[in-house]
Every structure is written in structure tokens, then in C-alpha cells.
C-alpha positions as CSV (number, residue, x, y, z in Angstrom):
1,X,55.1,-8.2,57.6
2,X,54.9,-11.6,57.6
3,X,58.3,-13.4,58.3
4,X,59.6,-15.8,55.4
5,X,62.6,-18.3,56.0
6,X,65.1,-18.9,53.5
7,X,64.6,-22.7,52.6
8,X,62.3,-23.1,55.4
9,X,58.6,-23.6,55.5
10,X,56.4,-20.9,56.5
11,X,55.1,-21.0,60.2
12,X,51.3,-22.3,60.6
13,X,49.2,-19.0,60.8
14,X,48.0,-18.0,64.1
15,X,45.3,-16.7,66.1
16,X,45.6,-13.4,67.9
17,X,43.4,-11.9,70.4
18,X,43.1,-8.3,71.0
19,X,41.4,-6.4,73.9
20,X,41.2,-2.3,74.0
21,X,40.4,-2.8,70.2
22,X,38.5,0.4,70.2
23,X,41.2,2.6,71.9
24,X,44.1,4.5,70.2
25,X,46.4,1.9,69.8
26,X,44.0,-0.3,69.6
27,X,42.4,0.6,66.4
28,X,45.4,1.0,64.5
29,X,46.9,-2.4,66.2
30,X,43.5,-4.1,64.7
31,X,43.7,-3.1,61.3
32,X,47.3,-4.0,61.2
33,X,46.5,-7.7,62.7
34,X,43.7,-8.0,60.2
35,X,46.1,-7.3,57.2
36,X,49.0,-9.3,58.7
37,X,49.4,-12.7,56.9
38,X,50.8,-14.3,60.2
39,X,47.3,-14.4,61.7
40,X,44.6,-16.5,60.3
41,X,41.8,-15.2,62.8
42,X,41.7,-12.1,64.6
43,X,39.5,-12.0,67.8
44,X,38.2,-9.0,69.6
45,X,37.1,-9.0,73.0
46,X,34.6,-5.7,73.2
47,X,31.9,-4.3,75.4
48,X,30.0,-3.6,72.4
49,X,30.3,-4.4,68.4
50,X,33.0,-2.5,66.9
51,X,32.2,-0.5,63.1
52,X,34.7,-2.9,61.5
53,X,34.0,-6.0,59.0
54,X,36.5,-8.4,58.0
55,X,36.4,-11.8,57.1
56,X,39.4,-12.6,59.9
57,X,37.5,-10.7,62.4
58,X,35.4,-12.4,65.5
59,X,34.3,-10.1,68.1
60,X,33.6,-11.5,71.3
61,X,31.0,-9.5,73.5
62,X,31.7,-9.7,77.3
63,X,30.2,-7.7,80.6
64,X,34.0,-6.5,81.8
65,X,32.0,-5.8,85.2
66,X,31.7,-9.9,85.7
67,X,35.0,-10.7,83.5
68,X,36.2,-13.3,86.2
69,X,32.9,-15.1,86.5
70,X,32.0,-14.9,82.5
71,X,36.3,-16.1,81.8
72,X,36.3,-18.8,84.6
73,X,32.6,-19.9,83.2
74,X,33.6,-23.7,81.8
75,X,31.3,-22.6,78.4
76,X,33.6,-19.3,77.9
77,X,35.3,-20.9,74.8
78,X,32.6,-22.8,73.8
79,X,30.1,-20.2,73.8
80,X,32.1,-17.2,72.5
81,X,32.2,-18.2,69.0
82,X,28.4,-17.8,68.4
83,X,29.1,-14.1,68.9
84,X,29.3,-11.5,66.4
85,X,31.0,-12.7,62.9
86,X,31.9,-16.1,64.2
87,X,31.8,-18.9,61.8
88,X,33.9,-21.8,63.8
89,X,35.3,-22.5,67.1
90,X,38.8,-21.6,68.1
91,X,41.0,-24.2,69.5
92,X,43.8,-22.1,70.4
93,X,44.4,-18.6,70.8
94,X,48.2,-18.2,70.2
95,X,49.0,-14.6,70.7
96,X,47.4,-11.9,72.9
97,X,47.4,-8.3,72.8
98,X,46.3,-5.9,75.7
99,X,45.9,-1.6,74.7
100,X,43.3,-1.5,77.1
101,X,43.6,2.0,79.5
102,X,42.2,4.7,80.7
103,X,42.5,7.7,83.2
104,X,41.5,8.2,86.9
105,X,39.5,11.2,85.7
106,X,37.8,9.1,83.1
107,X,37.4,5.9,85.0
108,X,36.0,7.9,87.9
109,X,37.9,6.9,90.8
110,X,41.2,4.8,91.6
111,X,39.5,1.6,92.2
112,X,37.6,2.0,89.0
113,X,40.6,2.7,87.2
114,X,42.9,0.0,88.8
115,X,40.4,-2.1,88.1
116,X,40.7,-1.4,84.0
117,X,44.4,-1.2,83.9
118,X,45.3,-3.9,86.5
119,X,42.5,-6.5,87.3
120,X,40.9,-6.8,83.6
121,X,44.5,-7.4,81.7
122,X,45.7,-9.7,84.4
123,X,42.4,-11.7,84.6
124,X,43.1,-12.5,80.6
125,X,46.5,-13.0,80.9
126,X,46.2,-15.5,83.6
127,X,43.4,-17.4,81.6
128,X,44.7,-17.7,78.3
129,X,47.8,-18.6,79.8
130,X,46.0,-21.5,81.2
131,X,44.5,-22.0,77.6
132,X,48.5,-22.1,76.3
133,X,48.6,-18.9,75.2
134,X,52.4,-18.2,74.3
135,X,52.7,-14.5,74.0
136,X,51.2,-11.6,75.8
137,X,51.8,-7.9,74.8
138,X,50.6,-5.3,76.6
139,X,50.8,-1.2,76.5
140,X,51.6,0.3,80.0
141,X,53.6,3.8,80.6
142,X,56.8,5.3,80.2
143,X,57.2,5.5,83.8
144,X,55.4,2.5,84.9
145,X,57.2,1.6,88.3
146,X,55.4,0.1,91.3
147,X,57.2,2.3,94.1
148,X,56.4,5.4,92.0
149,X,54.8,8.4,94.3
150,X,52.3,8.9,91.2
151,X,49.3,6.5,91.7
152,X,48.8,6.2,87.6
153,X,52.8,4.9,87.1
154,X,52.4,2.4,90.6
155,X,49.6,0.7,88.7
156,X,51.1,0.7,85.7
157,X,54.4,-1.2,87.3
158,X,52.1,-3.4,89.5
159,X,50.4,-5.0,86.0
160,X,54.1,-5.2,84.7
161,X,54.9,-6.9,87.9
162,X,52.0,-9.1,88.0
163,X,52.4,-10.0,84.2
164,X,56.2,-11.1,84.8
165,X,55.1,-13.6,87.4
166,X,52.9,-15.6,85.3
167,X,56.0,-17.0,83.0
168,X,54.8,-16.2,79.6
169,X,56.9,-17.5,76.7
170,X,57.2,-14.2,75.2
171,X,56.0,-10.9,77.5
172,X,56.1,-7.4,75.7
173,X,55.7,-4.4,77.8
174,X,55.7,-1.4,76.0
175,X,56.4,1.9,77.6
176,X,55.2,5.0,75.4
177,X,55.4,8.7,76.2
178,X,52.4,10.5,75.7
179,X,50.5,9.2,72.5
180,X,49.0,11.1,69.7
181,X,46.3,10.3,67.3
182,X,42.5,10.7,67.1
183,X,41.0,9.5,69.8
184,X,36.9,8.7,70.7
185,X,36.8,11.0,73.6
186,X,38.8,14.3,74.2
187,X,41.6,14.3,76.7
188,X,42.5,18.1,77.4
189,X,45.4,17.6,79.1
190,X,47.0,15.1,76.6
191,X,45.9,17.5,73.6
192,X,47.8,20.4,75.5
193,X,50.9,18.5,76.3
194,X,51.1,17.1,73.1
195,X,51.1,20.9,71.5
196,X,53.7,21.9,74.2
197,X,55.9,18.6,73.4
198,X,55.8,19.1,69.5
199,X,56.4,22.7,69.7
200,X,59.8,21.9,72.0
201,X,60.4,18.4,70.2
202,X,63.7,19.6,69.3
203,X,65.0,19.9,73.0
204,X,63.3,16.9,74.4
205,X,65.0,13.8,74.8
206,X,63.6,11.1,72.6
207,X,62.6,8.9,75.1
208,X,60.2,11.7,76.4
209,X,58.8,12.7,73.2
210,X,55.3,12.6,72.2
211,X,54.7,9.3,70.5
212,X,52.2,8.2,67.4
213,X,49.8,5.4,68.4
214,X,50.5,3.9,65.2
215,X,54.2,3.5,65.9
216,X,53.4,1.7,69.3
217,X,51.2,-0.3,67.4
218,X,53.7,-1.2,64.6
219,X,56.2,-1.9,67.1
220,X,53.8,-4.5,68.8
221,X,53.1,-6.2,65.8
222,X,57.0,-6.4,64.8
223,X,57.7,-8.0,68.2
224,X,55.3,-10.9,67.9
225,X,56.5,-11.9,64.4
226,X,60.0,-12.7,66.3
227,X,59.5,-12.4,69.8
228,X,62.3,-13.0,72.2
229,X,62.3,-15.5,75.3
230,X,61.0,-14.2,78.6
231,X,60.3,-10.4,79.4
232,X,60.9,-7.6,77.1
233,X,60.9,-4.0,77.7
234,X,60.3,-1.6,75.0
235,X,61.2,1.8,75.8
236,X,59.7,4.7,74.1
237,X,62.6,5.8,72.2
238,X,62.6,2.6,70.9
239,X,59.1,2.8,69.9
240,X,59.7,6.3,67.8
241,X,61.7,3.7,65.4
242,X,58.8,2.5,64.1
């Protein structure tokens, strides 16, 4: 959905970057970004090529395990347009969308989980803030809280706090409840939880109800079309409206 104003010129098309495009929310968001006329180019930071082709899409393969070194390399932006599907150099990336997310079990340890859900997003946010990106939107968790007794929620709260300290012009923190949708990997706990919560949805508060991943993606896109100044926290009950 592009925003056209009465009697005003349409804004110049922007460049979006998405990290986590192979994930549950990211897959939906990538398709929506590519279909949206607001963006003339969509760049995906990827570990391996995505099985999707589009004239607007550029895939930049990077080694996430060496992410800081790659980003701080003086040739990062000059070299990346030589990657998959690139046809010209990108001077400015306007909007960053981060849908990276794992679990302690999948990551293998608390340390590895922290790398994926905290360190990677923060490194990317810091780098592109320095490259004059104006918007950063990220999926965290409904109970994100740095002081939580639950480690998962601690890390989600910590990344929210650290991103807030970067002073992005627009920072969107999206806090979904349990996500539903087709993942590439099987998560037993999530599948069972979804079944139980859907069965009992009539007695569960809206904020805690299972939410479709495509709704989160749509909410992120709508937010970016007309973002408020400063930090915006979008709770799961608000995400249900999309």
C-alpha cells in the first residue's frame, strides 16, 4: 500500500533492507516489500541464496559468524552489489527490517541465541545508522523485558533497550504473541501451543492470542509507510488488527 497525498508529490522511492527473510515473518514481509511501490529496491542479507527472484530484489550473501568484520570492512557497500541479482551500486538504504529470531534449543546455547537475537540485530542497526538509514523495525517478543526472570525475554528486552539508545529517527518494536504459520523447521512446543491457544481463543485476552505471521509482516510495512518519530512499541493485540 503506497501513500499518495492529495495535491502533493509522491515521495521518492526508497531502498529497504531485510535481514531474516527466510524466517516465518520474514518470508511474508519480503513478498510484501517487493510488491510495494514505496520501495524501488529490496536488499536481503542472507546466509545462502533465497529461492525467489524479482527485478527489485538483491541478495547480499554474508558470513553472519563474522558479521562485525564484514560490516566494518571499508569495502562492504562497494563489494556487496556484486552479489546475487545485483545490477547497480546502492548509495543509501532508507529502511531496515529485522525479523531474525531463534530459540535457545535451535541455536544450541544461550550464548549462540544471544548472538542471533541480540548481537546481530544491534551490529546491523549500528552500521546502517551510520550510513544514514532513518528507520529500523524489528520483531521482538510480547514479554520483552530486560529484567525478566526468563532468559528469552531478557534478551528481547535488551535488544529493545540497546536499539532505543541508537537514536534512530523511527524505531518500531513489534511484540507478537506466539506466531502461527508455515516454518521451514518444526517446533513442537510452538505447534502444541498454537493448537491449545486456538482452541481456547474465546477465553484468552486478545494480546495473548496466537497471531499469524503475515499480520506481523503487514503491520511492519504499514508502520514504515507513515512512521511516527521516535520509538514505537506495537503490542500483539494491535498486530491482530492487520
